[in-house]
C-alpha positions as CSV (number, residue, x, y, z in Angstrom):
1,M,153.5,188.8,176.9
2,T,151.0,188.6,174.1
3,N,149.8,185.2,175.5
4,A,149.2,186.4,179.0
5,P,145.6,187.4,178.6
6,L,144.9,184.1,176.9
7,D,146.7,182.2,179.7
8,R,144.8,184.1,182.4
9,G,141.5,183.5,180.6
10,H,142.3,179.8,180.5
11,V,143.1,179.7,184.2
12,D,139.9,181.6,185.1
13,R,137.9,179.1,183.1
14,A,139.6,176.2,184.7
15,R,138.9,177.6,188.2
16,A,135.3,178.2,187.2
17,A,134.7,174.6,186.1
18,P,134.5,172.9,189.5
19,P,132.0,175.4,191.0
20,A,129.9,175.1,187.8
21,L,130.0,171.3,188.2
22,A,128.9,171.5,191.8
23,A,126.0,173.8,191.0
24,A,125.0,171.7,188.1
25,L,124.9,168.5,190.1
26,V,122.8,170.1,192.8
27,V,120.4,171.5,190.2
28,A,120.2,168.2,188.4
29,I,119.3,166.3,191.5
30,G,116.9,169.0,192.5
31,A,115.3,169.1,189.1
32,A,114.9,165.3,189.1
33,A,113.1,165.5,192.4
34,L,111.2,168.7,191.5
35,D,107.8,167.1,192.2
36,Y,108.8,166.3,195.8
37,T,107.4,168.8,198.3
38,V,107.5,168.1,202.0
39,D,104.1,168.6,203.6
40,D,105.3,171.4,205.9
41,A,106.3,173.4,202.8
42,Y,102.6,173.9,202.0
43,V,102.2,175.4,205.5
44,L,104.9,177.9,204.7
45,A,103.3,178.7,201.4
46,R,99.9,179.2,203.0
47,Y,101.4,181.6,205.5
48,A,103.0,183.5,202.6
49,R,99.8,183.7,200.6
50,R,97.7,184.9,203.6
51,L,100.3,187.5,204.5
52,A,100.5,188.8,201.0
53,H,96.7,189.1,200.8
54,G,96.6,191.1,204.1
55,L,95.4,188.3,206.3
56,G,98.3,188.5,208.7
57,W,100.8,186.0,209.9
58,T,98.2,183.3,210.2
59,M,97.3,179.8,209.2
60,I,93.5,180.5,209.7
61,D,91.6,183.6,210.6
62,G,92.4,184.8,214.1
63,P,95.5,185.8,216.1
64,A,99.0,185.4,214.6
65,T,100.4,181.9,215.0
66,D,104.0,180.8,214.9
67,G,103.7,178.1,212.3
68,V,106.8,179.0,210.4
69,T,110.1,178.0,212.2
70,G,112.2,180.1,209.8
71,P,110.4,183.4,209.1
72,L,112.9,184.6,206.6
73,A,112.0,181.6,204.4
74,I,108.5,183.2,203.8
75,V,109.9,186.1,201.9
76,P,110.2,184.5,198.4
77,G,106.6,183.2,198.7
78,V,105.3,186.6,199.8
79,I,107.0,188.4,196.9
80,A,105.7,185.8,194.5
81,E,102.1,186.1,195.7
82,L,102.3,189.9,195.4
83,L,103.4,189.5,191.8
84,G,100.6,187.1,191.1
85,L,102.9,184.0,191.1
86,D,102.8,180.8,193.1
87,A,104.4,181.0,196.6
88,L,105.4,177.3,196.6
89,I,107.1,177.4,193.2
90,A,109.0,180.5,194.3
91,S,110.2,178.8,197.4
92,K,111.4,175.8,195.5
93,I,113.3,177.8,192.9
94,V,114.9,180.1,195.4
95,G,115.8,177.2,197.6
96,L,117.4,175.2,194.7
97,A,119.4,178.3,193.6
98,C,120.7,178.9,197.1
99,G,121.7,175.2,197.5
100,A,123.5,175.3,194.2
101,L,125.3,178.5,195.0
102,A,126.4,177.2,198.4
103,A,128.0,174.2,196.7
104,A,129.7,176.4,194.2
105,L,131.1,178.8,196.9
106,A,132.6,175.8,198.7
107,C,134.4,174.8,195.5
108,R,135.6,178.3,194.9
109,A,137.1,178.4,198.4
110,A,138.9,175.1,197.9
111,S,140.6,176.4,194.8
112,R,142.5,178.9,197.0
113,H,144.1,176.3,199.1
114,A,147.2,174.1,198.2
115,L,146.4,171.6,195.5
116,G,143.4,173.9,194.8
117,G,142.5,172.3,191.4
118,P,142.1,168.7,192.6
119,S,140.6,169.9,195.8
120,A,137.9,171.9,194.0
121,W,137.0,169.0,191.8
122,L,136.6,166.7,194.8
123,V,134.5,169.3,196.6
124,A,132.2,169.5,193.6
125,L,131.7,165.8,193.5
126,I,131.3,165.4,197.3
127,A,128.9,168.3,197.7
128,G,126.9,167.7,194.6
129,S,126.5,164.0,194.3
130,G,124.3,163.3,197.3
131,A,120.5,163.7,197.8
132,T,120.7,165.8,201.0
133,L,121.5,169.1,199.5
134,G,119.8,168.7,196.1
135,I,116.5,167.2,197.1
136,W,116.1,169.3,200.3
137,S,116.9,172.5,198.5
138,V,113.9,172.0,196.2
139,A,111.5,170.6,198.8
140,G,109.9,174.0,199.5
141,L,111.3,174.7,203.0
142,E,114.1,177.0,204.1
143,T,116.8,174.4,203.7
144,G,118.5,175.8,200.6
145,M,118.6,179.3,202.1
146,A,120.0,177.9,205.3
147,A,122.7,176.0,203.4
148,L,123.8,179.2,201.7
149,A,123.8,181.3,204.9
150,A,125.7,178.6,206.7
151,T,128.3,178.2,203.9
152,I,128.9,181.9,203.7
153,A,129.3,182.0,207.5
154,C,131.8,179.1,207.5
155,L,133.8,180.6,204.6
156,A,133.9,184.1,206.3
157,A,135.2,182.6,209.5
158,I,138.1,180.8,207.8
159,A,138.8,183.5,205.1
160,R,142.5,184.3,204.5
161,P,144.4,186.3,205.4
162,A,141.8,187.4,208.0
163,P,138.2,186.5,208.8
164,R,135.5,188.7,207.5
165,G,133.5,189.8,210.5
166,M,130.8,191.7,208.8
167,I,129.9,188.9,206.4
168,L,130.1,186.3,209.2
169,G,127.7,188.4,211.3
170,A,125.3,189.0,208.5
171,A,125.2,185.3,207.6
172,I,124.6,184.2,211.2
173,A,121.9,186.8,211.6
174,A,120.2,185.2,208.6
175,L,120.6,181.8,210.1
176,A,118.8,183.0,213.2
177,W,115.8,183.7,211.0
178,L,116.0,180.4,209.3
179,R,117.2,177.5,211.5
180,P,117.3,177.9,215.3
181,E,119.4,174.8,215.9
182,T,122.3,176.5,213.9
183,A,122.9,178.7,217.0
184,I,125.6,176.3,218.2
185,L,127.3,176.3,214.8
186,A,127.1,180.1,214.8
187,A,128.7,180.3,218.2
188,A,131.5,178.0,217.1
189,L,132.2,180.1,214.0
190,I,132.3,183.3,216.1
191,A,134.8,181.6,218.4
192,T,136.8,180.6,215.3
193,C,136.8,184.3,214.2
194,A,137.9,185.4,217.7
195,A,140.8,183.1,217.8
196,R,142.1,184.6,214.6
197,D,141.1,188.3,214.8
198,R,139.3,189.7,217.9
199,R,138.3,192.9,216.1
200,E,136.6,191.1,213.3
201,A,135.0,188.8,215.9
202,K,133.5,191.8,217.7
203,I,132.0,193.0,214.5
204,A,130.6,189.6,213.7
205,L,129.2,189.2,217.2
206,S,127.5,192.6,217.1
207,I,125.7,191.9,213.9
208,A,124.8,188.3,214.8
209,A,123.4,189.5,218.1
210,L,121.2,192.0,216.4
211,G,119.9,189.2,214.2
212,A,119.2,187.0,217.2
213,L,117.6,189.7,219.2
214,S,115.4,190.8,216.3
215,I,114.0,187.3,215.8
216,V,113.3,187.0,219.6
217,A,111.6,190.4,219.5
218,F,109.6,189.4,216.5
219,R,108.3,186.2,218.2
220,I,107.5,187.9,221.4
221,A,105.7,190.7,219.7
222,L,103.6,188.5,217.4
223,F,103.2,185.3,219.4
224,G,104.0,186.1,223.0
225,S,106.9,183.6,223.3
226,A,110.5,183.7,222.2
227,I,110.6,179.9,221.8
228,P,109.6,178.7,218.3
229,L,106.3,176.8,218.4
230,A,107.8,173.9,216.5
231,W,110.2,173.3,219.4
232,Q,107.3,173.0,221.8
233,A,105.0,171.0,219.4
234,K,107.8,168.7,218.5
235,P,110.1,168.5,221.5
236,G,113.4,166.7,220.8
237,E,114.3,163.3,222.2
238,L,118.0,162.6,222.6
239,A,117.8,158.9,221.8
240,R,116.1,159.7,218.5
241,G,118.5,162.5,217.8
242,I,121.5,160.2,218.3
243,G,120.0,157.6,215.9
244,Y,119.2,160.3,213.3
245,V,122.8,161.6,213.5
246,A,124.3,158.1,213.2
247,R,122.3,157.3,210.1
248,A,123.0,160.7,208.6
249,L,126.8,160.5,209.1
250,A,126.8,157.0,207.5
251,I,125.1,158.3,204.3
252,V,126.3,161.9,204.1
253,T,130.0,161.1,204.8
254,G,130.0,157.9,202.7
255,L,130.3,155.4,205.6
256,G,132.8,157.6,207.3
257,G,135.1,158.0,204.3
258,G,134.5,161.7,203.9
259,A,134.8,162.2,207.6
260,L,138.2,160.6,207.6
261,L,139.3,163.0,204.8
262,A,137.8,165.9,206.6
263,F,139.7,164.9,209.8
264,R,143.0,164.8,207.8
265,A,142.4,168.3,206.4
266,A,141.5,169.7,209.8
267,R,144.6,168.2,211.4
268,R,146.9,169.9,208.9
269,A,145.6,173.5,209.1
270,R,144.6,175.6,212.1
271,T,141.7,177.4,210.4
272,L,140.3,174.1,208.9
273,R,140.6,172.6,212.4
274,F,138.4,175.3,213.7
275,L,135.9,174.7,210.9
276,G,135.9,171.0,211.6
277,L,135.1,171.7,215.3
278,A,132.3,174.0,214.3
279,L,130.7,171.3,212.1
280,V,131.0,168.8,214.9
281,A,129.2,171.3,217.2
282,H,126.4,171.4,214.6
283,V,126.1,167.6,214.6
284,A,125.9,167.6,218.4
285,A,123.2,170.3,218.2
286,V,121.1,168.2,215.8
287,A,121.4,165.2,218.1
288,I,120.3,167.3,221.1
289,A,117.4,168.7,219.1
290,G,116.2,165.2,218.5
291,G,116.9,165.0,214.8
292,D,114.0,165.2,212.4
293,W,110.9,163.2,211.5
294,M,111.1,164.0,207.8
295,P,112.8,161.5,205.4
296,G,116.4,162.1,204.4
297,F,118.8,164.3,206.4
298,R,117.5,167.8,206.1
299,L,119.2,169.1,209.2
300,F,122.6,168.2,207.7
301,A,122.0,170.1,204.5
302,P,123.3,173.4,205.9
303,I,126.8,172.0,206.6
304,V,127.1,169.7,203.5
305,P,129.1,172.3,201.5
306,A,131.5,173.1,204.4
307,Y,132.0,169.4,205.1
308,A,132.7,168.8,201.4
309,L,135.3,171.6,201.5
310,L,137.1,169.8,204.3
311,A,136.8,166.4,202.7
312,G,137.9,167.6,199.3
313,I,141.0,169.3,200.6
314,G,141.8,166.3,202.8
315,G,141.3,163.9,199.9
316,A,143.4,165.9,197.5
317,R,146.3,166.2,199.9
318,A,146.2,162.6,201.0
319,I,146.3,161.3,197.4
320,A,149.0,163.6,196.4
321,L,151.3,163.5,199.4
322,T,151.1,159.9,200.6
323,R,152.3,156.6,199.2
324,G,151.6,152.9,199.6
325,L,148.8,151.7,201.9
326,R,148.0,155.2,203.1
327,R,147.4,156.4,199.6
328,R,145.2,153.4,198.8
329,I,143.1,154.1,202.0
330,A,142.8,157.8,200.9
331,I,141.6,156.7,197.4
332,A,139.1,154.3,199.0
333,A,137.8,157.1,201.3
334,V,137.3,159.5,198.4
335,V,135.4,156.8,196.5
336,L,133.2,156.1,199.5
337,A,132.6,159.9,200.1
338,I,131.3,160.3,196.5
339,V,129.7,157.0,195.7
340,V,127.7,156.3,198.8
341,P,125.8,159.6,198.7
342,A,125.4,159.2,194.9
343,V,123.8,155.8,195.4
344,D,121.6,157.2,198.0
345,A,120.5,159.9,195.6
346,L,119.6,157.3,193.0
347,V,117.5,155.5,195.6
348,Q,115.9,158.7,197.0
349,I,115.0,160.4,193.7
350,P,112.4,157.8,192.5
351,R,110.9,157.8,196.0
352,A,110.7,161.6,196.0
353,R,109.0,161.6,192.6
354,E,106.6,158.9,193.7
355,I,105.5,161.0,196.6
356,G,104.6,163.8,194.2
357,E,102.9,161.5,191.8
358,T,100.8,160.0,194.6
359,R,99.7,163.4,195.7
360,A,98.6,164.3,192.2
361,R,96.8,161.0,191.8
362,V,95.1,160.6,195.2
363,G,95.6,163.8,197.1
364,A,93.9,166.3,194.9
365,S,90.6,164.6,194.8
366,L,90.7,163.9,198.5
367,A,91.4,167.6,199.2
368,R,88.4,168.6,197.1
369,D,86.2,166.1,198.9
370,L,87.3,167.4,202.3
371,A,86.5,170.9,201.3
372,R,83.0,169.8,200.1
373,L,82.3,167.8,203.3
374,A,83.6,170.6,205.6
375,G,81.7,173.4,204.0
376,D,82.5,176.5,206.1
377,G,83.8,174.5,209.0
378,P,87.4,173.4,209.7
379,V,88.8,169.9,209.2
380,A,90.7,168.4,212.2
381,L,93.8,166.5,211.0
382,V,97.5,166.0,211.5
383,D,98.7,166.6,207.9
384,V,97.9,170.3,207.7
385,G,100.1,171.0,204.6
386,Y,99.0,169.7,201.2
387,L,95.4,168.9,201.8
388,P,94.3,172.3,203.3
389,W,96.5,174.1,200.7
390,T,94.8,172.3,197.8
391,G,91.3,172.2,199.3
392,G,91.4,175.7,200.7
393,F,89.7,174.7,204.0
394,D,90.5,175.8,207.5
395,V,92.0,173.3,210.0
396,V,92.3,172.2,213.6
397,D,95.9,171.2,213.7
398,L,96.0,168.0,215.8
399,G,99.8,168.0,215.8
400,G,100.0,171.6,217.1
401,I,102.7,172.9,214.7
402,T,100.5,175.8,213.7
403,D,98.2,175.9,216.7
404,P,99.7,177.1,220.0
405,T,96.7,175.9,222.1
406,I,97.7,172.3,221.2
407,G,101.4,172.8,220.4
408,R,102.4,174.2,223.8
409,R,100.8,171.4,225.8
410,S,102.9,168.8,227.5
411,G,103.7,165.6,225.6
412,A,105.7,164.4,222.7
413,H,105.0,165.3,219.1
414,L,101.6,163.8,218.1
415,D,101.0,162.7,221.6
416,K,99.5,165.8,223.1
417,P,96.1,165.8,224.7
418,V,93.3,167.0,222.3
419,E,90.0,166.7,224.1
420,P,86.7,166.4,222.3
421,E,85.5,169.6,223.8
422,L,88.2,171.5,221.9
423,L,87.2,170.0,218.6
424,A,83.5,170.8,219.4
425,A,84.3,174.3,220.3
426,R,86.3,174.8,217.1
427,G,83.3,173.5,215.1
428,A,85.2,170.7,213.5
429,S,82.7,169.1,211.0
430,V,85.2,166.6,209.5
431,I,88.0,164.7,211.2
432,V,90.7,162.9,209.3
433,L,92.8,160.2,211.1
434,R,95.7,158.3,209.7
435,S,96.4,154.6,210.0
436,F,99.6,152.8,209.0
437,V,97.7,149.6,208.3
438,A,94.2,149.2,207.0
439,P,91.8,150.4,209.7
440,R,88.9,148.4,211.1
441,I,85.4,149.8,210.7
442,D,82.2,148.3,212.1
443,R,78.8,148.3,210.4
444,D,77.8,151.4,212.3
445,G,80.6,153.4,210.7
446,S,82.7,153.6,213.9
447,V,86.5,153.0,214.0
448,T,87.3,149.9,215.9
449,G,91.0,149.6,215.0
450,L,93.5,152.3,214.0
451,A,97.3,152.2,213.9
452,G,98.0,155.9,213.8
453,E,99.9,158.2,216.2
454,P,98.8,158.4,219.8
455,V,96.7,161.6,219.4
456,E,94.8,159.8,216.6
457,R,94.4,156.6,218.4
458,R,92.9,158.3,221.5
459,L,90.4,160.1,219.3
460,A,89.5,157.0,217.4
461,A,88.9,155.1,220.7
462,S,86.8,157.9,222.3
463,A,83.1,157.5,223.0
464,W,82.5,161.1,221.8
465,L,83.8,160.2,218.3
466,H,81.7,157.1,218.1
467,E,78.6,158.9,219.2
468,N,79.0,162.0,217.0
469,F,81.0,160.9,213.9
470,R,80.9,158.1,211.4
471,V,83.4,157.0,208.8
472,E,82.6,158.5,205.4
473,R,85.4,156.9,203.5
474,V,88.8,155.3,203.8
475,V,91.4,156.6,201.3
476,P,94.4,154.3,200.7
477,W,97.3,156.7,200.1
478,T,99.9,153.9,199.9
479,D,100.0,150.3,201.1
480,S,101.0,151.5,204.5
481,Y,99.3,154.9,204.8
482,F,95.5,155.3,205.0
483,Y,93.3,158.4,205.6
484,V,90.1,157.7,207.5
485,V,87.6,160.5,206.8
486,L,84.9,160.9,209.5
487,V,81.8,163.2,209.3
488,R,79.1,164.0,211.7
489,R,76.3,161.5,212.1
């Protein structure tokens, strides 16, 4: 009897170790890539700063614009700005903390299943070893927050002995304000809850519906449309979405090793089977949405902890309960599920750090030059994140992600018509075009060859640009990325 408290303390510490490892791995990868900030994160930070300073939900002076796909993600930045802190740093810290907590919660849930100890350790290694959760949690967007909300929702739906409808509904409501494409995942989780306990499902559905209706009302009231501007500015293409999903599954699941383990876990338990189907539904939603143009697999980050939960449970059971060839296959699948994402992380971390170093080396001076050249006028460009954030100038968003006039036009992303009259009416005094090979410039300062996106190529070829603008300078960002800065003649 006298040893009972000591034994219990030892057990508690043993159970806490896997969640701590999972969180530590996510934080370590995020810290190693701390300098990486995706360009869109600067847009979110700019909205947060302007809102905190009383300038409204705007990118530039004027009516409110829907430039933030997940409005809830703006909260850390707004609070930071009100306290005199940096909005971007706040978003990165909160995102990383949320991503680490999501991984830890998945480990904690695994410890409550059969073979809980080995399962939890495997979940920690699978969830924490890859780049997807760690790097994207610290990239400055809503990804870490979405991962935490999705993980809480998944765990609430499969909680034992009964699902937790209130927690499930609240997590789904948060997801509605963070990542619209998680609606399919949310519906599948509510269906899971309904199959187990209809009363809890009704509670979950009521709270989730309030969250969904509130974001719809928010968008209609501020922007006049329930559809996020990003969905119109960057319409999904199924072929690209399928390719994105195929690449993501290969890396995130370790060439299918983790998926095999997750399938085994789902086959053995009804609640885990429901969870597996919900994750498959999210994968399908990502494919239908067209995937993502950003590097890595950001749209998979919200389900990485829940996937790791399935794979960890399946792996522990397969190794413990099988023999011979099946056991060797299970061990190989576990190794792939851990090693492939880890190798990817080792590849991605230097790339992520290089992006941050290049911005500091090349971008800061370019942003200052653009601000000087533009004066009080806006700069027309596609990359409306880092450069305007650092230079402090207004923009004409050629991609339309913050400009509904352009974003809601027909056409694919970066292929929407932007006529010279619009740029003239906006008073654009500087235009920045991108080229993926060195551009050709004639003696008159006109662009004669540009390998940019369609909207940029059309502007570069227009007689209006040749007559009214000349090339001021060409800035090599990398060997395959050039900024062409044009000013009025």
